[in-house]
C-alpha positions, -999 to +999 in steps of 0.1 A: -444+335-096-425+310-075-420+282-099-445+259-082-457+228-100-493+224-110-508+190-117-535+183-144-560+157-132-582+134-153-610+121-131-613+083-131-641+062-115-640+059-078-622+092-072-588+080-085-566+107-098-547+102-131-520+128-134-517+134-171-494+165-172-473+187-150-467+223-158-445+248-139-451+285-134-426+305-154-410+334-138-403+361-164-368+375-163-358+412-164-349+412-201-366+403-233-377+366-231-404+364-257-383+344-281-377+317-255-412+318-239-430+286-248-464+303-242-457+330-267-441+305-291-472+283-289-495+312-298-475+319-329-475+282-338-513+278-335-518+311-355-497+296-382-509+259-381-546+264-375-553+301-380-591+299-386-600+275-358-616+291-327-592+298-299-614+318-275-651+323-268-665+349-245-700+362-238-704+399-239-737+418-235-757+386-240-738+375-272-712+349-276-681+362-295-652+343-309-616+349-317-597+326-340-560+318-333-549+344-359-573+369-343-557+364-309-522+368-323-531+400-341-549+414-310-519+408-289-495+422-314-516+454-318-519+458-281-482+452-276-473+479-302-496+504-285-480+496-251-445+499-266-453+533-280-461+544-244-428+532-230-437+495-221-407+472-224-387+444-208-381+464-176-418+472-171-441+457-145-477+452-155-505+448-129-537+432-139-570+433-120-603+418-130-621+387-143-603+365-168-617+380-199-602+385-234-588+420-227-570+409-195-555+378-213-543+399-242-526+423-218-509+393-201-497+379-234-485+413-246-464+415-215-449+381-222-442+392-257-422+421-244-405+401-217-421+422-189-433+408-156-469+405-146-486+411-112-521+397-106-542+419-082-575+408-067-603+431-079-619+429-044-587+443-028-596+471-004-578+504-003-554+497+026-543+463+012-541+477-024-519+506-012-495+484+006-493+460-024-487+487-050-462+506-029-443+474-025-445+462-061-444+496-079-460+485-112-453+508-142-485+500-160-519+485-150-551+473-166-581+475-142-613+460-157-641+473-135-651+509-127-654+500-090-619+487-088-605+516-108-621+541-084-602+524-055-570+525-075-573+562-081-581+569-045-549+550-035-530+572-060-543+604-044-535+592-009-502+574-013-473+590+005-448+577-020-456+586-056-443+569-087-454+570-124-482+546-132-501+543-164-536+530-159-557+515-186-595+511-184-621+497-207-637+532-212-626+568-207-630+582-172-635+618-161-605+638-151-593+629-116-569+644-091-550+612-089-513+616-100-517+584-121-527+588-158-557+569-170-564+560-207-590+539-224-581+507-242-589+524-275-559+547-270-536+517-273-552+503-304-559+535-322-573+527-356-558+492-355-585+475-334-607+448-349-640+436-336-644+399-326-669+379-347-701+363-336-697+327-324-718+305-346-709+273-326-703+270-289-683+238-288-650+225-299-639+189-295-616+199-266-632+229-248-614+244-218-636+264-194-626+288-166-646+312-145-619+328-124-603+362-120-571+378-108-580+370-072-567+334-080-530+344-077-514+315-097-544+312-120-535+336-147-501+319-153-517+284-152-545+294-175-521+308-202-499+277-200-528+252-201-546+270-230-517+279-252-494+249-247-523+225-254-539+245-282-574+237-269-602+262-273-609+284-242-643+297-232-651+323-205-684+334-190-699+369-193-694+375-156-692+354-124-730+357-117-738+341-150-711+314-149-735+285-143-757+295-172-729+301-196-711+269-186-742+249-195-743+265-229-707+256-235-707+221-221-669+220-216-647+190-218-622+204-192-625+227-162-597+249-149-608+261-115-593+271-082-601+252-050-625+279-039-644+278-071-645+240-070-661+242-036-687+265-050-693+241-078-698+213-053-724+235-035-741+242-068-743+205-075-757+199-041-784+226-046-796+209-078-800+175-061-832+164-043-834+172-006-816+148+018-839+121+030-863+122+000-868+092-021-853+110-051-822+118-031-819+081-020-821+072-057-793+097-065-772+083-037-778+047-049-768+057-085-736+075-075-725+047-052-717+025-082-724+044-114-704+023-138-733+005-155-770-001-160-797+023-146-772+039-122-750+050-152-780+064-170-791+084-139-756+098-135-755+108-172-788+126-168-776+146-138-744+155-156-764+166-186-787+189-165-756+204-149-740+212-182-712+185-178-723+159-204-689+163-222-667+167-192-635+147-193-613+162-166-609+189-139-576+207-137-564+227-107-532+241-092-530+222-059-531+186-072-558+175-048-591+158-057-624+174-045-644+155-019-679+162-033-675+160-070-684+124-076-710+134-102-683+148-124-661+117-124-657+105-160-653+068-169-625+062-194-649+049-219-668+082-218-636+103-218-621+086-249 
């Protein structure tokens, strides 16, 4: 991390940007920093002050699951204890590859708890690029979420000219491999200490943060942890990228935390849901969005936002501080955001 500033943007009518908060990427040091880490301290604070409130929602195999603040803290502490038993400490370097899902976030928080550094690796990284990156960074531990990515990592381990010890963790056990790197399932870290998340009986919190990113968004993991834990808002994550639109509509978030690339896809998604250009329905949409503050235009805009799953949206947050050019349907009047 390079200490760059990220701006949090509340969307006002007419495309004006209201910068409500600035957060900076934190660069972990080489020693134990957990006691001074505001992210880790915030997690402990929420677990103490509102232990039974929902901190995290994630859809798995068609079911929404939920973790309370106390559950998140316990998961991270259990995972951290398992990592420590396998030699993980302040001088370790943890690589993470996969979608932003609970297991990956717990790994990142366990690293912060130990004062170790974290490296985000794109799950789509091909063998040549991955080999160059790993030989340059030399992680000591890694969590790789998907089987496809894990196969590429193991192939890199077999072919790398310069070998170094690397402990790989996967969601499930894998067959014995000729790679010099050791692979263990997550269960090996938890042992008999693992707890199952509970079914989510409600899908909304008053302030519901939503993200549908992965480790390919290089500054995103740091930004997500800071935004989620420093604010204490509930976080929701989709089952997978292909289901993001469906799951987002179910959650109806109040805030989005998305990369510029994902926001471009969101703009394309909105465009695809509108009537074809030149049709009378599209002219009606264009008429409504040109001045949506009151009357029938306001009602039309609210209807479109409802259909898209953004009826409760109050703000979009990103890392570059720039306002999207095609997200007028998501602009939120102050009276609606209050």
